[in-house]
NUNUMI-423409 format. One record per residue: residue in one letter; x, y, z of N, C-alpha, C, CB in turn. Coordinates in steps of 0.001 Angstrom, whole numbers. Each point is the difference from the previous one (the first is absolute). Glycine has a CB too. Layout:
N
ATOM aa    n.xx    n.yy    n.zz   ca.xx   ca.yy   ca.zz    c.xx    c.yy    c.zz   cb.xx   cb.yy   cb.zz
ATOM  a       X       Y       Z       X       Y       Z       X       Y       Z       X       Y       Z
...
END
This chain:
73
ATOM aa    n.xx    n.yy    n.zz   ca.xx   ca.yy   ca.zz    c.xx    c.yy    c.zz   cb.xx   cb.yy   cb.zz
ATOM  m     995   -1099    -130   -1122    1286      69     954    1182    -146   -1950   -1034    1754
ATOM  t    3260     741   -1136     550    1567     -73    1315    -316    -851    -923    1159    2571
ATOM  s     582   -1794   -4060     863     -60    -927    1407    -846     295   -1209    2178    -604
ATOM  q    1502   -2470    1399    1071    -649     898    -318   -1534     221     379    2299    1247
ATOM  e    1166   -3053   -1392    -586   -1396     523     517     -40    1286     -95   -1327   -2119
ATOM  y    -222     821    3171     214    -455    1349     342   -1284     531   -1274    1517      18
ATOM  g    2223   -1592     890      10    -930     551    -210     -92    1510    1118    -310   -1899
ATOM  y    -830    -496    2811    -126     157    1318     616      14     729   -1076    -460    -318
ATOM  l    2062     904     667     962     172    1326    -181   -1527     839    -437    3061     297
ATOM  k    1304   -3330     116     -15   -1302    1326   -1139     304     752    2552    -335     462
ATOM  s   -2174    1803     201    -798     636    1031   -1505     542    -192    2263     520     575
ATOM  n   -2791    -632   -1884   -1201     304    -310    -757   -1213    -355     766    2154    -613
ATOM  n   -1926   -2036     671   -1440   -1071    -257    -433     915    -911    -856   -1319    2296
ATOM  g     558      90   -3786    -439     528    -768   -1558    -655    -550    2614     752    -234
ATOM  t   -3176   -1118    1365   -1518    -678     298   -1258     852      22    1232   -1499    1386
ATOM  m    -680    2603    -938   -1143     926    -281     234    1408     564   -1545   -1982      35
ATOM  k     766    2942    -468     -72    1315    -255   -1388     906     922    1258    -892   -2591
ATOM  i    -616    1887    3349   -1074     904     369     100    1524    -533    -155   -1523    2037
ATOM  a   -1024    1630   -2825     150    1415    -330   -1043    1112     458    1101   -1069   -1850
ATOM  f    -362    2277    1860    -695    1123     924    -121    1010   -1309    1193    -322    2872
ATOM  e   -2479     733   -2842    -236    1543   -1076      97     922     577   -1380    -563   -1287
ATOM  m    2425    1841    1151    -212    1219     212    -764     947   -1059    1927    -541    1326
ATOM  k   -2253    1656    -680    -784     846    -833    1235     908    -713   -2440       6    1649
ATOM  t    3475     376   -1338     684     517    -940    1547    -329    -117   -1779    1602     243
ATOM  y    2491   -1475   -1038    1150    -542    -278     920     281     983    -500      66   -2150
ATOM  d      39    1555    2552    1153     507    1502    -407    -846    1105     216    2690    -401
ATOM  d   -1365   -3053     344    -371    -921    1182     941   -1382    -230   -2737    1008     223
ATOM  v    2766   -1594    -880     837   -1398   -1008    1560     811    1205   -1424    -539   -4097
ATOM  d    1898    1453    3367    1479     599     252      34     251    1544     286    1278   -2441
ATOM  k   -1269    -731    3359     385     220    1207    -124   -1072     980    -469    2084    -599
ATOM  e    -732   -3133      90     -66   -1380     977    1313    -624    -370   -2713    -554      45
ATOM  y    3249     499   -1220    1303    -950    -393     991     960     978    -466   -1050   -3009
ATOM  k     942    2314    2691     730     549     941    -122    -316    1567     -73    1533   -1783
ATOM  r    -865   -1219    2487    -500    -428    1001     646   -1353     630   -1913    1281    -957
ATOM  l    1406   -2487     126     164   -1486     -98    1549      57     -28   -2320    -846   -1359
ATOM  m    3070    1472     545    1774     -46      58     545     607    1091     217     147   -2290
ATOM  d    -857     694    3117     547     973    1033    -159    -884    1054    -575    2348    -846
ATOM  l    -485   -3306     825     -30   -1064    1106     745   -1450    -453   -2382    1158     839
ATOM  g    2860   -1112   -1617     947   -1107    -430    -368   -1119    -736     910     596    1745
ATOM  v   -2094    -460   -2417    -930   -1152    -746    1372    -225    -777   -3065     710    -268
ATOM  k    2593   -2259    -387    1242     -80   -1123   -1022     133   -1613    2118   -2085    1798
ATOM  s   -1438    3253   -2232    -354      74   -1581      46   -1013    -879     700    1828     249
ATOM  i   -1464   -2636   -1373      10    -343   -1129     143    1049   -1020   -1109   -1721     895
ATOM  f     706    2667   -1223    -618     973   -1116    -577     953     382    -298   -1428   -1206
ATOM  p    1315    2782     973    -455    1245     303   -1032     282    -749    1924     654     652
ATOM  p   -2480     345    -240   -1313     515    -852     540     784   -1302   -1577     348    2283
ATOM  t     757    -842   -3175      57     -40   -1285   -1165     543    -837    1402   -1758     568
ATOM  t   -1615    2450   -1567   -1143     111    -819     -88    -986   -1062      25    2247     510
ATOM  m    -715   -2664    -575     -64   -1277   -1474    -606     655    -755    -228   -2228     800
ATOM  e     547    1576   -2334    -553     911   -1150   -1595     -53    -287    2332    -377   -1074
ATOM  w   -2791    -479    2292   -1444     -72    -105    -857    1049     857     471   -2430    -462
ATOM  g     757    3229    1087    -803    1003     962    -150    -550    1505   -1412     797   -2117
ATOM  q    2120   -1978    2335    -103    -494    1512    1406     345     722   -1712   -2095    -637
ATOM  r    1462    2903    1807    1519     191     647    -213   -1387    1088     547    3290    -105
ATOM  t     461   -3706    -106     479   -1193    1420     913    -110     372    -967   -1160    -371
ATOM  s     905      -7    1417    1093    -175     520    -258   -1111     986     781    2318    -490
ATOM  y     321   -3186    1030     -21   -1041     703    1021    -120    1124    -953    -839   -1953
ATOM  i     520     216    3057     815    -184    1031       1   -1539     617    -398    2558     366
ATOM  a    1063   -2745     151    -111   -1445     605    -526     200    1630    2190   -1049   -1712
ATOM  d   -2822     -13    2241    -477    -154    1626    1041    -743     380   -2545     -33      39
ATOM  p    2589     -27    1518    1067    -567     465     536   -1703    -383    -808    1919    1737
ATOM  e    -496   -2582   -2151     125   -1489    -612     114     -98   -1770   -1606    -783    2288
ATOM  g    2079    2256   -2747    -152     -12   -1470    -974     124    -971    1300    -947     678
ATOM  y   -2537    1143      68    -711     101    -946    -199    1184    -762    -705   -1561    1116
ATOM  l     159    1899   -2500      34    1261    -653   -1333     624     626    1377    -738   -2327
ATOM  i   -1490    2013    2213    -753     936     168     198    1478    -883    -106   -1378    2213
ATOM  e    -982    1594   -2920      99     645   -1232    -950    1485     849     135   -2554   -2451
ATOM  i     763    3671    2210    -586     997     -82    -305    1006    -674     481    -768    1158
ATOM  s   -1910    1104   -2305     204     459   -1077   -1221    1179     123    1223   -2308   -1268
ATOM  s   -1539    2757     -33   -1016    1033    -511      65     232   -1079     -98     888    1549
ATOM  f   -1043    -583   -2132    -166     473   -1412    -573    1307    -213    -229   -2195    -506
ATOM  g     130    2924    1867    -477    1430    -132    1523    1080     351   -2993    -832     953
ATOM  k    3023    1922   -1896     973     359       8    -252    1437    1358     664   -1239   -2954
END
């Protein structure tokens, strides 16, 4: 979905993903920064995709993916 091929690191678990939709692109960036300041593991920094979605991925402590994204500018 991000126009890149990904493999899972040994510490990441690719069996499921949780997604949170934010209202705006700025909300995605603010939440991602907040989580980075807390020491959360980044998988994919906020990036605006060609189809208009701004998306990012982090990993929870067990390595499951969490998507934070928005279609609203």
